[in-house]
Each structure stands twice: as structure tokens, then as C-alpha cells.
C-alpha positions in Angstrom: -218.2 46.1 150.5 -221.7 47.4 149.9 -223.7 46.9 146.7 -223.5 49.6 144.0 -226.7 51.0 142.5 -226.9 48.6 139.6 -226.3 45.6 141.9 -229.0 46.9 144.2 -231.5 47.1 141.3 -230.7 43.5 140.3 -231.0 42.2 143.8 -234.4 43.9 144.5 -236.1 43.1 141.2 -238.4 40.3 142.3 -241.6 40.9 140.3 -240.7 39.4 136.9 -238.0 38.1 134.6 -234.6 39.8 134.9 -231.4 39.7 132.8 -228.3 40.9 134.7 -225.5 41.7 132.2 -222.6 41.0 134.4 -219.4 42.3 132.8 -216.1 40.7 133.8 -215.1 41.4 137.4 -218.4 43.1 138.1 -219.4 41.0 141.2 -222.0 38.7 139.6 -221.7 36.0 142.3 -222.2 38.6 145.0 -225.4 39.7 143.2 -226.7 36.2 143.1 -226.1 35.4 146.7 -227.6 38.7 147.8 -230.6 38.1 145.6 -231.0 34.7 147.3 -231.0 36.5 150.7 -233.6 39.0 149.3 -235.8 36.2 148.1 -235.7 34.5 151.5 -236.5 37.9 153.1 -239.5 38.1 150.8 -240.9 34.8 152.1 -239.6 32.1 149.8 -238.5 28.9 151.5 -234.9 27.9 150.8 -235.9 24.7 149.0 -238.0 26.8 146.6 -235.0 28.8 145.3 -233.0 27.2 142.5 -229.6 28.6 141.6 -228.1 26.9 138.6 -224.5 27.2 137.3 -222.1 25.2 135.1 -219.4 23.7 137.3 -219.3 21.9 140.7 -216.7 24.3 141.8 -218.8 27.3 141.0 -221.8 25.7 142.8 -219.7 25.0 145.9 -218.4 28.5 146.0 -221.9 29.9 145.6 -223.2 27.7 148.5 -220.3 28.8 150.8 -220.9 32.5 150.1 -224.7 32.0 150.6 -223.9 30.2 153.9 -221.9 33.2 155.1 -224.7 35.6 154.2 -227.9 33.7 155.2 -226.6 31.1 157.7 -225.9 27.4 157.4 -229.4 26.1 158.0 -231.0 28.2 155.1 -228.0 27.5 152.8 -228.3 23.8 153.3 -231.8 23.7 151.8 -231.1 25.9 148.8 -231.3 24.1 145.5 -227.8 25.2 144.3 -226.5 22.9 141.6 -225.2 22.5 138.1 -227.6 22.0 135.2 -226.5 18.3 135.2 -227.0 17.8 138.9 -230.5 19.3 138.6 -231.2 16.9 135.8 -230.1 14.0 137.9 -232.4 15.1 140.7 -235.3 15.4 138.3 -234.7 12.0 136.7 -234.2 10.3 140.1 -237.7 11.6 141.1 -239.5 11.4 137.8 -237.4 9.2 135.5 -239.9 6.4 135.4 -242.0 8.6 133.2 -239.3 8.5 130.6 -238.6 4.8 131.0 -235.8 4.9 133.6 -235.5 3.0 136.8 -234.5 5.0 139.9 -230.9 3.7 140.0 -230.2 4.3 136.3 -226.5 4.6 135.2 -224.7 7.8 134.0 -222.1 7.1 131.4 -219.0 9.3 131.2 -217.2 10.2 128.0 -215.1 7.1 127.8 -218.1 4.8 128.6 -220.0 6.5 125.8 -217.1 5.9 123.4 -217.3 2.2 124.1 -221.0 2.0 123.5 -220.6 3.9 120.3 -217.9 1.6 119.0 -220.3 -1.3 119.5 -223.3 0.6 118.0 -221.2 1.5 114.9 -219.4 -1.7 114.6 -215.9 -0.1 114.6 -212.6 -0.3 116.5 -211.6 3.1 115.1 -211.6 5.4 118.2 -211.2 8.6 116.1 -214.3 7.7 114.1 -216.2 6.9 117.3 -215.2 10.3 118.8 -216.5 12.1 115.7 -219.8 10.3 116.1 -219.8 11.2 119.8 -219.2 14.9 119.0 -221.9 15.0 116.4 -224.5 13.2 118.6 -223.7 15.5 121.5 -224.3 18.6 119.3 -227.5 17.2 118.0 -228.7 16.4 121.5 -227.8 19.9 122.7 -230.0 21.3 119.8 -232.9 19.1 121.1 -232.7 16.6 118.2 -233.4 12.9 118.5 -232.2 10.3 116.0 -235.1 11.1 113.6 -234.3 14.8 113.8 -230.6 14.2 113.4 -231.1 12.1 110.3 -233.3 14.9 108.8 -230.7 17.6 109.7 -227.7 15.6 108.4 -225.9 17.6 105.7 -223.7 14.8 104.1 -223.1 11.1 104.1 -220.8 11.2 107.2 -223.6 12.9 109.2 -226.2 10.5 107.9 -224.0 7.6 109.1 -223.6 9.3 112.5 -227.4 9.7 112.7 -228.0 6.0 112.1 -225.3 5.2 114.7 -227.2 7.5 117.1 -230.3 5.5 116.7 -228.6 2.2 117.6 -226.7 4.0 120.4 -229.9 5.2 122.0 -231.4 1.7 121.8 -228.4 0.4 123.7 -228.7 3.2 126.4 -232.3 2.3 126.9 -231.5 -1.4 127.2 -228.7 -0.7 129.7 -230.9 1.7 131.7 -228.2 4.3 131.1 -228.0 8.0 130.1 -225.1 10.2 128.9 -224.4 13.7 130.1 -226.5 15.3 127.4 -229.5 13.2 128.4 -229.3 14.7 131.9 -230.6 17.9 130.3 -232.6 16.6 127.3 -234.7 14.0 129.2 -235.9 16.4 131.9 -236.7 19.0 129.2 -238.7 16.5 127.2 -240.5 15.3 130.4 -241.6 18.8 131.3 -242.7 19.7 127.7 -244.9 16.7 127.3 -246.2 15.9 130.8 -248.4 18.7 132.2 -248.6 17.1 135.7 -244.8 16.9 136.0 -244.4 20.4 134.6 -246.8 21.9 137.2 -245.1 20.0 140.0 -241.6 21.2 139.2 -242.8 24.8 138.5 -244.5 24.7 142.0 -241.2 23.4 143.4 -239.2 26.5 142.4 -240.6 29.9 143.1 -237.6 31.6 141.6 -234.8 30.3 139.3 -231.4 32.0 139.0 -229.1 30.9 136.2 -225.4 31.9 136.3 -223.2 32.1 133.2 -226.4 32.3 131.1 -224.4 33.1 128.0 -223.0 29.5 128.1 -226.4 27.8 127.9 -227.3 25.7 124.9 -230.7 25.4 123.2 -231.9 22.5 125.4 -230.8 24.2 128.7 -232.7 27.3 127.6 -235.8 25.2 127.0 -235.4 23.4 130.3 -235.2 26.8 132.1 -238.2 28.1 130.2 -240.2 25.0 131.2 -239.2 25.3 134.8 -240.3 29.0 135.2 -243.5 28.7 133.2 -245.8 31.7 132.6 -244.9 33.2 136.0 -241.4 33.8 134.5 -239.8 34.5 137.9 -236.2 34.1 137.0 -232.9 35.9 137.0 -230.4 35.2 134.2 -226.9 36.4 134.9 -224.4 36.5 132.1 -222.3 38.4 129.7 -222.6 38.3 125.9 -218.9 39.4 125.7 -217.8 36.2 127.4 -219.7 33.7 125.3 -216.8 31.4 124.2 -218.3 27.9 124.1 -220.1 27.8 120.8 -217.9 24.9 119.7 -219.7 22.7 122.3 -223.2 23.8 121.6 -223.6 27.0 123.7 -225.5 29.7 121.7 -225.5 33.4 122.2 -228.9 33.4 120.5 -230.3 32.5 124.0 -229.6 36.1 125.0 -231.5 37.4 121.9 -234.4 35.2 122.6 -235.1 36.4 126.2 -236.7 39.8 125.3 -238.6 38.2 122.4 -240.1 35.5 124.5 -240.4 37.5 127.8 -241.4 41.0 126.7 -241.6 42.1 130.3 -237.9 41.4 130.8 -235.9 43.9 132.7 -232.2 44.3 131.6 -229.7 45.6 134.2 -226.1 46.0 133.1 -223.3 45.7 135.7 -220.5 47.9 134.3 -218.3 48.7 137.3 -215.3 46.4 137.4 -213.7 45.6 140.7 -210.9 43.6 139.3 -208.7 45.4 136.8 -207.0 48.7 136.4 -208.0 51.4 133.8 -205.3 50.5 131.2 -206.4 46.9 131.1 -210.1 47.7 130.9 -209.6 50.2 128.1 -207.8 47.6 126.1 -210.6 45.1 126.8 -213.3 47.5 125.8 -211.5 48.5 122.6 -211.2 44.9 121.5 -214.8 43.8 122.2 -216.1 47.0 120.6 -215.3 45.4 117.2 -218.0 42.8 117.8 -221.7 43.6 117.1 -223.6 44.2 120.3 -226.7 42.6 121.6 -226.8 44.9 124.7 -224.6 47.9 125.2 -222.3 48.1 128.2 -218.8 49.4 128.9 -216.7 48.4 131.8 -215.1 51.0 134.0 -213.1 50.9 137.2 -212.1 53.3 140.0 -208.9 51.4 140.7 -206.8 53.9 138.8 -204.9 53.5 135.5 -202.2 51.2 136.8 -199.4 50.0 134.6 -199.8 50.3 130.8 -200.5 47.0 128.9 -197.2 45.8 127.4 -196.9 44.3 124.0 -193.7 42.4 123.4 -192.3 40.9 120.2 -190.4 37.7 120.6 -188.2 35.9 118.1 -189.8 32.5 118.5 -191.5 30.3 121.1 -188.4 29.8 123.2 -187.6 33.5 123.3 -191.3 34.1 124.3 -191.0 31.7 127.2 -187.7 33.2 128.3 -189.3 36.7 128.3 -192.3 35.4 130.3 -190.0 33.9 132.9 -188.0 37.2 133.0 -191.2 39.2 133.4 -192.2 37.1 136.4 -188.8 37.3 138.0 -188.7 41.1 137.4 -192.0 41.7 139.2 -191.0 39.4 142.1 -187.7 41.3 142.3 -189.5 44.6 142.9 -190.4 43.5 146.5 -193.7 43.4 148.2 -195.8 40.4 149.1 -195.8 38.9 145.6 -196.5 35.1 145.4 -196.0 32.7 142.6 -199.7 32.1 142.5 -200.2 35.7 141.5 -198.9 34.9 138.0 -200.6 33.2 135.0 -199.4 32.5 131.5 -202.4 32.0 129.2 -202.5 30.7 125.7 -205.0 29.5 123.1 -204.0 25.8 122.7 -202.7 23.1 125.0 -199.6 22.4 122.9 -198.2 25.9 123.7 -197.6 25.0 127.3 -194.6 22.7 126.7 -191.9 25.3 126.1 -193.1 27.4 129.1 -192.9 24.3 131.2 -189.3 23.8 130.1 -188.2 27.3 130.9 -190.0 27.4 134.2 -188.3 24.2 135.3 -184.9 25.6 134.2 -185.6 28.7 136.4 -186.7 26.4 139.3 -190.1 28.1 139.3 -192.9 25.7 140.3 -196.0 25.7 138.2 -199.3 23.8 137.4 -201.0 23.2 134.1 -204.7 23.9 133.9 -207.0 22.9 131.0 -205.0 19.9 130.1 -205.8 16.2 130.8 -205.7 15.2 134.5 -203.9 11.9 135.3 -207.2 10.5 136.5 -208.9 11.4 133.3 -206.7 9.1 131.2 -208.6 6.1 129.7 -206.4 3.5 131.3 -206.8 5.0 134.8 -210.5 5.2 134.3 -210.5 1.5 133.3 -208.9 0.5 136.6 -211.0 2.9 138.6 -214.1 1.2 137.1 -213.0 -2.1 138.5 -212.2 -0.6 141.9 -215.6 1.1 142.0 -217.3 -2.2 141.3 -215.4 -3.8 144.2 -216.8 -1.2 146.5 -220.3 -1.0 145.0 -221.4 -3.9 142.8 -224.6 -1.9 142.0 -222.5 0.7 140.1 -223.9 0.0 136.6 -221.5 2.3 134.7 -218.5 0.7 136.4 -220.0 -2.7 135.5 -220.4 -1.8 131.9 -216.8 -0.6 131.6 -215.2 -3.4 133.6 -217.1 -6.2 131.8 -215.9 -5.0 128.4 -212.3 -3.9 129.4 -210.5 -6.0 128.4 -213.0 -7.7 126.0 -214.0 -11.2 127.1 -216.6 -12.1 124.4 -219.5 -10.3 126.1 -221.0 -8.1 123.4 -223.7 -5.5 123.2 -226.4 -8.0 122.5 -225.7 -9.9 125.7 -225.4 -6.6 127.7 -228.7 -5.3 126.1 -230.6 -8.4 127.2 -229.0 -8.2 130.7 -230.0 -4.6 130.9 -233.6 -5.3 129.9 -233.7 -8.1 132.5 -232.3 -5.9 135.2 -234.8 -3.1 134.4 -237.7 -5.5 134.5 -236.8 -6.8 137.9 -235.5 -3.5 139.2 -232.0 -4.8 140.1 -228.5 -3.7 139.2 -226.6 -5.4 136.3 -224.3 -7.2 138.7 -227.2 -8.5 140.8 -229.1 -9.6 137.6 -226.0 -11.6 136.5 -226.5 -14.2 139.3 -230.3 -14.4 139.0 -231.5 -18.1 138.6 -234.0 -17.0 136.0 -231.4 -15.2 133.8 -230.8 -18.4 131.6 -234.4 -18.1 130.4 -233.4 -14.9 128.4 -229.8 -15.6 127.6 -228.0 -18.5 125.9 -225.8 -20.8 128.0 -222.4 -19.5 126.7 -223.4 -15.9 127.4 -224.5 -16.8 130.9 -221.2 -18.7 131.5 -219.1 -15.7 130.4 -221.1 -13.4 132.7 -220.8 -15.8 135.6 -217.0 -16.1 135.0 -216.8 -12.3 135.2 -218.9 -12.1 138.4 -216.8 -14.7 140.1 -213.7 -12.8 139.1 -215.0 -9.6 140.7 -216.1 -11.4 143.9 -212.8 -13.1 144.3 -210.9 -9.9 143.7 -213.2 -8.1 146.2 -212.5 -10.8 148.8 -208.7 -10.6 148.3 -208.8 -6.7 148.3 -210.6 -6.7 151.6 -207.8 -8.8 153.2 -204.7 -7.4 151.6 -202.8 -4.5 153.1 -199.2 -3.2 153.0 -197.4 -1.8 150.0 -195.7 -5.0 148.8 -198.7 -7.3 149.2 -201.0 -4.7 147.6 -198.7 -4.3 144.6 -198.4 -8.0 144.2 -202.2 -8.4 144.3 -202.8 -5.6 141.7 -200.1 -6.7 139.3 -201.3 -10.4 139.5 -204.9 -9.2 138.8 -203.7 -7.1 135.8 -201.8 -10.1 134.4 -204.9 -12.4 134.9 -207.2 -10.1 132.9 -204.5 -9.4 130.3 -204.6 -5.7 130.7 -201.1 -5.0 129.3 -201.8 -7.0 126.2 -205.1 -5.1 125.9 -203.3 -1.8 125.8 -200.8 -2.9 123.1 -203.6 -4.5 121.0 -205.6 -1.3 121.1 -202.9 1.1 120.0 -201.2 1.4 116.6 -198.2 3.1 118.3 -196.1 0.9 120.5 -194.7 4.1 122.1 -198.1 5.3 123.0 -199.1 1.9 124.4 -195.9 1.8 126.5 -196.7 5.3 127.9 -200.2 4.1 128.8 -198.8 1.0 130.5 -196.4 3.2 132.4 -199.3 5.2 133.7 -200.9 2.0 134.9 -197.7 1.1 136.8 -197.7 4.6 138.4 -201.3 4.1 139.5 -200.5 0.7 141.0 -197.6 2.3 143.0 -199.9 5.2 144.0 -202.4 2.7 145.5 -199.7 0.5 147.1 -198.1 3.5 148.9 -201.5 4.3 150.5 -202.0 0.6 151.5 -198.5 0.8 153.1 -199.5 4.0 155.0 -197.2 6.3 152.9 -198.8 9.5 151.6 -197.0 12.3 149.9 -198.0 15.8 151.0 -197.9 18.9 148.8 -194.3 19.5 149.7 -193.2 16.2 148.2 -192.4 14.7 151.6 -193.9 11.5 152.9 -196.1 11.1 155.9 -196.8 7.8 157.7 -200.5 6.9 158.3 -202.3 3.7 159.2 -201.9 0.8 156.7 -205.1 0.2 154.7 -206.5 -2.7 152.7 -206.8 -2.4 148.9 -210.6 -2.2 149.4 -210.3 0.6 151.9 -208.2 2.6 149.5 -210.7 1.9 146.7 -213.6 3.1 149.0 -211.9 6.5 149.3 -210.5 6.8 145.8 -212.9 9.5 144.7 -212.0 11.6 147.8 -208.3 11.0 147.2 -208.7 12.1 143.5 -210.4 15.3 144.5 -207.7 16.0 147.0 -205.1 15.4 144.4 -206.7 18.0 142.2 -206.5 20.9 144.8 -203.8 22.6 142.8 -205.4 26.0 143.1 -204.4 26.2 146.8 -200.7 25.8 146.0 -198.3 28.7 145.6 -197.3 28.0 142.0 -197.5 29.8 138.6 -200.5 28.8 136.5 -200.2 27.8 132.9 -203.7 27.7 131.3 -205.7 27.7 128.2 -207.9 30.7 127.8 -211.0 28.5 127.9 -209.9 27.0 131.2 -209.1 30.5 132.6 -212.6 31.8 132.3 -214.0 32.8 135.7 -210.5 33.1 137.2 -208.2 36.1 137.8 -204.6 36.8 138.7 -202.7 40.0 139.6 -200.2 39.4 136.8 -201.0 37.8 133.4 -198.9 37.0 130.4 -201.1 36.4 127.3 -198.9 34.4 125.0 -198.9 33.6 121.2 -201.2 36.4 120.2 -200.6 35.7 116.5 -202.8 35.2 113.5 -203.5 31.4 113.3 -203.2 31.0 117.0 -205.5 33.8 118.3 -207.7 34.0 116.4 -207.2 30.2 115.9 -207.4 28.8 112.4 -207.6 25.2 111.5 -207.4 25.8 107.8 -204.1 25.8 105.8 -204.1 29.4 104.7 -206.1 32.6 104.9 -209.5 33.1 106.4 -211.5 30.4 104.5 -212.6 28.7 107.7 -212.9 31.9 109.7 -216.6 32.7 109.5 -217.8 36.0 111.0 -219.4 34.1 113.9 -216.1 32.2 114.6 -214.1 35.4 114.5 -216.5 37.1 116.9 -216.1 34.1 119.4 -212.3 34.3 119.0 -212.4 38.0 119.8 -214.5 37.2 122.9 -211.8 34.8 123.9 -209.2 37.5 123.6 -211.5 39.7 125.8 -211.7 37.0 128.4 -207.9 36.7 128.4 -207.4 40.4 128.9 -209.9 40.7 131.7 -208.2 37.9 133.7 -205.5 40.4 134.7 -205.8 42.6 137.7 -202.6 44.7 137.9 -200.4 44.0 134.9 -200.9 42.5 131.5 -198.2 41.5 129.0 -199.2 40.5 125.5 -196.6 38.6 123.6 -196.4 38.0 119.8 -194.0 35.9 117.7 -191.9 37.0 114.8 -191.5 33.3 113.8 -193.7 30.5 114.9 -193.8 26.7 114.5 -196.6 25.3 112.4 -196.4 21.6 112.4 -192.8 20.7 111.5 -192.3 24.0 109.7 -191.3 27.4 110.9 -193.4 30.3 109.4 -193.4 34.0 109.7 -195.4 35.2 112.6 -198.2 37.8 111.9 -199.3 39.7 115.0 -203.0 39.1 115.8 -205.5 41.7 114.5 -206.7 41.8 118.1 -203.5 43.7 119.1 -204.3 46.6 116.8 -207.9 46.5 118.1 -206.6 47.1 121.7 -205.8 50.7 120.6 -203.1 50.9 123.2 -201.9 54.4 124.0 -198.5 54.9 122.3 -196.8 56.1 125.5 -198.3 53.3 127.5 -197.1 50.7 125.1 -193.5 52.0 124.9 -191.1 50.3 127.3 -189.4 52.5 129.9 -185.6 52.4 129.5 -185.1 51.4 133.2 -187.7 48.6 132.8 -185.9 47.5 129.6 -182.6 47.2 131.6 -184.3 45.2 134.3 -185.9 43.0 131.7 -182.6 42.3 129.9 -180.9 41.4 133.2 -183.8 39.0 134.0 -183.6 37.4 130.6 -179.9 36.9 130.9 -180.4 35.3 134.4 -183.1 33.0 132.9 -180.7 31.9 130.1 -178.0 31.3 132.6 -180.3 29.1 134.6 -181.3 27.2 131.6 -177.7 26.6 130.6 -176.8 25.5 134.1 -179.8 23.1 134.1 -178.7 21.7 130.7 -175.2 21.1 132.0 -176.6 19.2 135.0 -178.6 16.9 132.6 -175.7 16.3 130.2 -173.9 12.9 131.0 -170.3 13.3 132.0 
């Protein structure tokens, strides 16, 4: 497919700053990779082109498409990365100028939570998470602890700001950073160090930023510092798809561009290559109710297609039955329709449960996106930290998590001193632990506790390297968990015995998962088992990150997708059901009644979320609304979302054809029959 006129203008604009307003389905990635090719043609070396996006998946796709266009050699040297990966690169090369050693640690969300609990002197996980959220937002606004304290609006925020100060002191002592620091520290470095600023500006002759509408204040400042006065950059984004305000992204960055770069050229991409006319008209009508920063209107030459359907459902169960019936009806029409052509989208994770039940009853396989991965659970991350430490004792984040989980009397003061010692001698925390000069800076008991932990890790590493086979591996792992008291740790840390039991069950599943691989048994996507070579526990630990990434390749399976609207952004399906389009759900309200918590800015973002949901559909879109819906333990009257009226659907298009109604009713009856049959199978005789 050749480039259209607007895409050509964007690709060939090389002489100054450029904003490409890339509407949904308008081919933005195609424009970016073709612009990379044009920059190479104009004489830039691959290493001097930076293309920045927000997810590893998007960066990998961009690199693959660039490879197909410019060849593997040029693509290999392109600086294609996420904002965070770019930050890591900058800090590895220049981190000493902000007080970091080369092999500093990067803490994940759970690691941060543990440090915050210590910094705030609390065991209350919910309170620590509120601090974590507040500190992250402050950092994304470019504020340090002093700035946060000045900006605090109430006593809770003032407490969080004080905790932030102690938290930052601990990070410095541990030679560690969190994810927000990966952007904030490079930005601060470039703003205050002219030499580093000139070096990095010379490194990148052109900077391309994908999903620009999702940038926060600090990311904008980092981009601005990277491009300097030359302002050779291309920002690609869509103000109508800015849906991450709750995590610090600001649509104001789109407003700032023409103010701070008066020579900015704005190029809208309005031709949509994804959706049919009926779907696009509904999307345009909804988003028209929002104030505009830049004018654009999507259009398509794919024809009108099927009208958008709005269906009223009695309750959540009826809604799920109708969604299943819709899927079965489309599949029953023939043609090469796959299960992976279907998606059911909703505003909140809890809405997935009833759809899962009905899909299982109809024996339709599915996957849930936007929820918590098994490997993201805290208890699994705890065990992975130990396994990572067995493989690489210099993994400081793994050390910090393992040495404090379960707690063994080693507190933040001891770890802070150990971190300062390791930074001074430029060694890892684990290596510092056995230094003969460590007792000079730590008391005897603290050194003894650290040595006990070090010996425990070394002994487990030795045994893991010499243990293979499923039974022996399971025995080793269960014995280790008993030795460190991990089951008791889970039950001590949870108020709910039911929740603690569920977490321990996850641990047992993980042990079985590792043991099967040690025994040479791996389950493939079809649920069958394949025999491979037996491995030691240490060999499995060495490949655990690869195994996890393989386990997450759900997108390649032929299954129906259940997804939150936020997780669906950037994806598309031929057939989409947009569920629960009711007031209180979409737009979402956390308040008890009315619009008290629905500010104009929040409503505009919820409307953009609706727009994102509509534009995920290529061929058919069904919007379902509830006459009655659950709210907590109560059932309340369902009010159709204001967004449905804003879609301004053609009356004829919205009306269901009698023949289609007959097909639908038959499909619903079949779905109910399947559910009844499944219930009978599950009922004890």
C-alpha cells in the first residue's frame, strides 16, 4: 500500500518540528518507519535516529517493520526504545553525574512498596500504595520532595511528601531507582549539565515520539532537552485518544508544542484504514462533544458496512448471553471467521467475570487482557527474586527483595549502610556482604544476619545446580520454602485467611510449574505435554524470564479476547462488543450519586475512552447497555450512558432486522441450553 498525501507530507517534512495528528487506524506506525527510511536517505546514520514509544511490544513491532523497509543492518543500529529504556541507557552512560554507579538497581512496583513501608514505618499495604501513587504523580510532574511538600494540599499529602524524602534517601543509599526516576533523572541531568546536554543532542539528529498524547510533563521536558534549539523532531499522536490522565499523562503537552515551537508544522492523518463508515461516523459524533485542540475528522473508503447495534440487556448475565449469541451468530454465517476476530471490551476488570462464565459454558476459549498476570502476583515475584539471585548474585533489586522476604531482622538502616558501602567500593550488595572490611561500618549482629542470608543463598544455589527431575526439584523447593518460613510469612501478612490460602496455592502452582520443567515436561498451547531434556533447578531459573515471556504470548492464540478499554488501546478486531455502556460504568464514577466527582476534564477523558472503544472495531460493533446493574451488593436501575445518544446513530441503522432478530434469539437459546448442560455436569449426583 502506497502512502497517501498526508502521510507523504509527514514523511518528507525534515526541516523542523512536526506534529502528526494520527487518528485511529490512520497508519501512524507506517508513517514513522517510512520517515526513518527517509531520514536515512537524507544522510543520517541509524544510530543518530531515536524513535521512542511507550511499550516494549510497540518498540519491537516498530523495529521489525523498520527491518523490513531498510534492512536488518540499518535497523539493528536504530535507537528504537521505550522512554524508560532510553532513560536506562542514559543513566548507564552518564549516571555517575547524578550519583549512580554503573550497575545501579531498578526497583519494580512491589520493590518500591517494600521500601515505602520501611520509609513510612507502616505495615499497612494500602497506605503504602497511596504513598506510592502520590509520589509517582509528583515525580511525573517534575517535583522532588521539597516541591511535593510545597504542593501538598492536605495533611495526608504532607505526610506522603515527608515519606517521599525518606524514600529518596533510601534509594540513594541502595544505589537504586524506580521507574519514574528513569525519566526524571535523565531530564534533570540534561537540564543542569550543559556538557551532557550537548553530547546527547549531538547523539540524536532526529527524535520521533510515538503516542505523544500519552507523555507526562517530565517526558515532555526530556524530549525538549534532547532536541534542543534545532528542534528536529516528529511527534505522532492523537488528542482524541489521550486516556491516561490518571497516571500523569497530560494533554497539555499537545497545547504546549505550538507555543514553545512556533515553527511547528501540524499534519492531520484523517483517512482511516481500519473501520467501516457506520463505525467511524459513530466515533466522530461522540468525540465531537469534546473541545478540540486540533480539528480532524476520520473518514474511510471501506464502505458503510453493518450499522452499529445498540442492545438493551436485562442485567449482566443477559448481557453476557447476548454477547456469546452475537459471536455464535457471526461465526454461523460462514466464511473464514476465527475466534481471535472477536473482542468483548469493558471499562473495569470486575466486568469480565460473568463473560468468562458464559464463554466457558458455551465452550468458547478466551483470554483476559488488562488483568493481573500470574507472574505479576507479589508471591510469585518474591520467589522469582530468589531465583534471579541464584543465577546472578549481582542483581541488586533481587537481593533487596529476597533479603527482606520473609523478614529476618535486616532493616532499612542496615541495608542503607550496606548500599553506601557497595557504592563506595563499586560492588554489588551481595558481593559487599562478604567483604572483610564490612564489619567496620556495621555492627556485629547486622553482619551476622547478612552472612546467614548469604550462606543460605550460596547453599541453595549449589543444591539448585545439582538437582534435576520433577520429584527432586519439588522436594528441594518445598524444603527451601519451609526453611525460610514462606507459608507463615503469607498468613502473617494477610488479614484474610482466605486470601492468604489463595496466595499459598499460587506458590504451590509455581513450584509444580518449575518441577515439571525440571522433569522435562512442558505443556504446549494445546494443553498437551511434550517431553524435553531434564533440567536442573538452576537451569530453569536461568531461563525463567524467557519462559515467562513465552507464557504471555496469548495474542497468537485463536481465542476470544476479553479486555479493559485501557488495555485495548492500540489493538483492533473485526468484531467488537462494547459492554456495560451505562452511566456510572462508562463514564465511570467513583462517587455515590450524581456527577459530583465528574469534573469536565474527567468526563472528556471518559469520552475519549468511549471513542477508543468504538474505533477498535473493523467490521461490526455492538454496544450493550443494562436495564439493571449490580452496584456493590445492590441492584440498581441501569441508565444508558450519555455517550450512546452522542453516537447519533441513524435510526434505520440502529433498528434490528427481523431476520437478524430471529437468528439472535436462536443463538441466545442455544447459549442458555449450553449453560444449563454445563450446570448439570457440575451438579453432584
